[in-house]
RODO-2510 file (C-alpha; in nm, 4 decimals, decimal comma):
residues 189
     n   res          X          Y          Z
     1     m     0,0021     0,0042    -0,0026
     2     e     0,2794     0,2313     0,0790
     3     d     0,4557     0,1545    -0,2356
     4     l     0,1190     0,2211    -0,4201
     5     e     0,1180     0,5542    -0,2229
     6     n     0,5271     0,6324    -0,3284
     7     n     0,4510     0,5594    -0,6896
     8     l     0,1169     0,7679    -0,7042
     9     q     0,3315     1,0620    -0,6013
    10     n     0,6153     0,9832    -0,8538
    11     y     0,3853     0,9728    -1,1126
    12     k     0,1831     1,3042    -1,0057
    13     l     0,5649     1,4330    -0,9990
    14     q     0,6217     1,3295    -1,3532
    15     l     0,3544     1,4380    -1,4899
    16     q     0,3621     1,8072    -1,3335
    17     q     0,7340     1,7687    -1,5689
    18     v     0,5836     1,6408    -1,9067
    19     e     0,3259     1,9498    -1,8754
    20     a     0,5830     2,1676    -1,8185
    21     a     0,7525     2,0080    -2,1196
    22     l     0,4294     2,0623    -2,3026
    23     t     0,4508     2,3977    -2,2453
    24     t     0,7521     2,4299    -2,4743
    25     a     0,6592     2,1992    -2,6926
    26     p     0,2929     2,1785    -2,6928
    27     e     0,2518     1,9488    -2,9916
    28     n     0,5003     1,7244    -2,9551
    29     d     0,2921     1,3822    -2,9956
    30     e     0,5473     1,1559    -2,7664
    31     l     0,4831     1,4301    -2,4582
    32     l     0,1293     1,4247    -2,5560
    33     k     0,1212     1,0706    -2,5416
    34     l     0,3134     1,0395    -2,2104
    35     k     0,1141     1,2533    -2,0772
    36     n    -0,2171     1,0390    -2,1630
    37     d    -0,0160     0,7186    -2,0318
    38     l     0,0316     0,8633    -1,6620
    39     e    -0,3250     1,0432    -1,6352
    40     e    -0,4471     0,6513    -1,6828
    41     v    -0,1780     0,5545    -1,4760
    42     i    -0,2668     0,7629    -1,1798
    43     q    -0,6033     0,6555    -1,2058
    44     l    -0,5508     0,3204    -1,2193
    45     t    -0,3175     0,3682    -0,9033
    46     c    -0,5745     0,5747    -0,6997
    47     d    -0,8094     0,2794    -0,7925
    48     l    -0,5728     0,0332    -0,6968
    49     i    -0,5542     0,1850    -0,3401
    50     k    -0,9388     0,2321    -0,3216
    51     a    -0,9425    -0,1504    -0,3910
    52     q    -0,7199    -0,1787    -0,1733
    53     l    -0,8676    -0,0215     0,1560
    54     l    -1,2150    -0,1609     0,0386
    55     d    -1,0305    -0,5161     0,0707
    56     e    -0,8731    -0,4340     0,3986
    57     k    -1,1998    -0,3396     0,5323
    58     a    -1,4077    -0,5969     0,3785
    59     v    -1,1423    -0,8625     0,5709
    60     d    -1,2004    -0,6895     0,9131
    61     g    -1,5079    -0,6657     0,9314
    62     e    -1,5384    -0,2825     0,9262
    63     i    -1,7708    -0,2554     0,6439
    64     d    -2,1192    -0,2766     0,5859
    65     d    -2,3311    -0,3707     0,2679
    66     k    -2,4581     0,0009     0,2757
    67     e    -2,0501     0,1443     0,2781
    68     l    -2,0006    -0,0978    -0,0252
    69     a    -2,2264    -0,0347    -0,2285
    70     e    -2,0878     0,3238    -0,1631
    71     l    -1,7701     0,2255    -0,2431
    72     t    -1,8267     0,0379    -0,5187
    73     k    -2,0782     0,2863    -0,7049
    74     p    -2,0166     0,2941    -1,0281
    75     e    -1,8860     0,5549    -1,2514
    76     p    -2,1530     0,7746    -1,4120
    77     t    -2,2380     0,6451    -1,7744
    78     v    -2,2826     0,8490    -2,0568
    79     s    -2,6910     0,8749    -2,1152
    80     s    -2,8552     0,9543    -2,4008
    81     k    -2,8888     1,2976    -2,5170
    82     r    -3,2691     1,2688    -2,4832
    83     d    -3,4995     1,5161    -2,3760
    84     w    -3,6098     1,3501    -2,0633
    85     k    -3,9530     1,5022    -1,9472
    86     p    -4,1791     1,4239    -1,6157
    87     g    -4,3700     1,1205    -1,6584
    88     d    -4,1071     0,9199    -1,8781
    89     m    -4,0308     0,5763    -1,8022
    90     c    -3,5881     0,5090    -1,7366
    91     l    -3,3599     0,3078    -1,5415
    92     a    -3,1942     0,5046    -1,2617
    93     l    -2,9700     0,4340    -1,0354
    94     l    -3,0592     0,3324    -0,6467
    95     v    -2,7804     0,4253    -0,4393
    96     q    -2,7984     0,1869    -0,1646
    97     d    -2,7141    -0,0690    -0,4200
    98     g    -2,5174     0,0909    -0,6924
    99     q    -2,7792    -0,1043    -0,9230
   100     y    -3,0161     0,0510    -1,2096
   101     y    -3,3682    -0,0039    -1,1667
   102     q    -3,6929     0,1410    -1,3677
   103     a    -3,8271     0,4648    -1,2038
   104     r    -4,1074     0,7063    -1,3510
   105     i    -3,9888     1,0764    -1,3530
   106     e    -4,1086     1,3148    -1,1445
   107     s    -3,9500     1,6534    -1,2156
   108     i    -3,6281     1,8259    -1,3656
   109     e    -3,4370     2,0738    -1,2487
   110     g    -3,1361     2,1511    -1,4396
   111     e    -2,9274     1,8441    -1,3955
   112     e    -3,1376     1,6799    -1,0921
   113     v    -3,3733     1,4366    -1,1755
   114     s    -3,6151     1,3062    -0,9259
   115     v    -3,7366     0,9614    -0,9588
   116     v    -3,9894     0,7106    -0,7817
   117     f    -3,8554     0,3612    -0,7968
   118     s    -4,1261     0,1286    -0,9978
   119     h    -3,9964    -0,1907    -0,7749
   120     n    -4,0297    -0,0014    -0,4245
   121     k    -4,2321     0,3143    -0,4854
   122     s    -3,8797     0,4812    -0,3130
   123     a    -3,8583     0,8457    -0,4034
   124     e    -3,4975     0,9781    -0,5039
   125     v    -3,3019     1,2737    -0,6305
   126     t    -3,0357     1,1760    -0,8807
   127     t    -2,8425     1,3524    -1,1856
   128     l    -2,9120     1,3197    -1,5593
   129     e    -2,5783     1,1101    -1,5539
   130     f    -2,7265     0,8218    -1,3286
   131     v    -3,0228     0,8165    -1,5724
   132     k    -3,0634     0,6038    -1,8570
   133     e    -3,2874     0,4535    -2,0975
   134     v    -3,5182     0,1807    -2,0798
   135     p    -3,4070    -0,1010    -2,2991
   136     r    -3,6778    -0,1880    -2,5924
   137     a    -3,8646    -0,5384    -2,5196
   138     d    -3,5927    -0,7421    -2,7307
   139     g    -3,5434    -0,9782    -2,4624
   140     v    -3,2989    -0,7627    -2,2368
   141     p    -3,3523    -0,8384    -1,9139
   142     k    -3,4009    -0,5666    -1,6361
   143     p    -3,1264    -0,5485    -1,3893
   144     k    -3,1487    -0,7547    -1,0674
   145     k    -2,9453    -0,7235    -0,7191
   146     q    -2,6534    -0,9644    -0,7501
   147     p    -2,5315    -1,0954    -0,4098
   148     l    -2,2832    -0,9872    -0,2026
   149     s    -2,0134    -1,2712    -0,3273
   150     k    -2,0817    -1,2420    -0,7395
   151     v    -1,9963    -0,8049    -0,6786
   152     r    -1,7122    -0,9226    -0,4945
   153     e    -1,5689    -1,1901    -0,7289
   154     y    -1,6607    -0,9238    -0,9858
   155     q    -1,4389    -0,6715    -0,7841
   156     k    -1,1409    -0,9450    -0,7551
   157     k    -1,1740    -0,9745    -1,1684
   158     k    -1,1513    -0,6090    -1,2310
   159     k    -0,9057    -0,5651    -0,9675
   160     m    -0,6782    -0,8314    -1,1886
   161     k    -0,7448    -0,6344    -1,5243
   162     k    -0,6514    -0,3442    -1,3885
   163     l    -0,3391    -0,4676    -1,2002
   164     q    -0,2544    -0,6407    -1,5680
   165     r    -0,3058    -0,2904    -1,7205
   166     y    -0,0854    -0,1131    -1,4812
   167     k     0,1697    -0,3522    -1,5379
   168     q     0,1320    -0,3240    -1,9435
   169     l     0,1084     0,0859    -1,8609
   170     e     0,4331     0,0340    -1,6191
   171     e     0,6366    -0,1579    -1,9204
   172     e     0,5597     0,1023    -2,1942
   173     r     0,6826     0,3566    -1,9521
   174     e     0,9943     0,2061    -1,8353
   175     s     1,0432     0,1351    -2,2357
   176     e     0,9926     0,5408    -2,3027
   177     k     1,2366     0,6235    -2,0249
   178     n     1,4852     0,4308    -2,1463
   179     k     1,4272     0,5738    -2,5145
   180     w     1,4804     0,8834    -2,3648
   181     l     1,7805     0,8124    -2,1641
   182     a     1,9229     0,6607    -2,4501
   183     f     1,8689     0,9989    -2,6813
   184     s     1,9806     1,2399    -2,3519
   185     s     2,3294     1,0053    -2,3102
   186     k     2,3963     1,0513    -2,6923
   187     t     2,3284     1,4195    -2,6790
   188     t     2,5691     1,4557    -2,4111
   189     k     2,8427     1,3025    -2,5453
***
C-alpha cells in the first residue's frame, strides 16, 4: 500500500514535468502520449489504493453492505442525449445497492432528476448522468440485484484486469524512459 502511494506521488511529479515540457512544445506527440499514459496510470493507481482499502476493511469486518455499495458505486455512464420530461420511464441508479432499476421521472431541475422507483415506490433525487433509457422489449432483462459474493468476485476480476493494465503501462513507461535516457546520453557525448 505504501509502495502504491509512493508510486502515485512519483507519477504526479512526472506528470508535472511532462506538462512543463508541453508548455515549450505543445504539439510533441511523444509528450502528449506520455501525458495521457501518466494520467491513466495515476487513475489506475488511485483505483488500486481504493480497492486495497476496501479489501482491508472487508476482511476486518469494518464495512457494512451500505458502505460497500457506496464505495463500489459505478462511475456515471454517458446518458443518451434524450430530452427527458416528467412522466417518462427510465432506468435510474439506486444509491443503496448501486444497481439500475426502472423508475418514473417526477421532475427535472437543471441536472437534478427526481424519480420514483417502480419496484419499491421509493423516491430519490439523482442526476441526469445516472439516468438511462429503458431497453426495448427485445429480450433484454432488467437489472437484478446481485448477491454480495458476486459483487466481490466481480471486483476481484476487475482488480486483476487493472493490475494487468497497470503492469503493461509500467512496461511501456519504462520503455519510453529508456528511449529518453538513450537519447539524452547521445546528446551529452
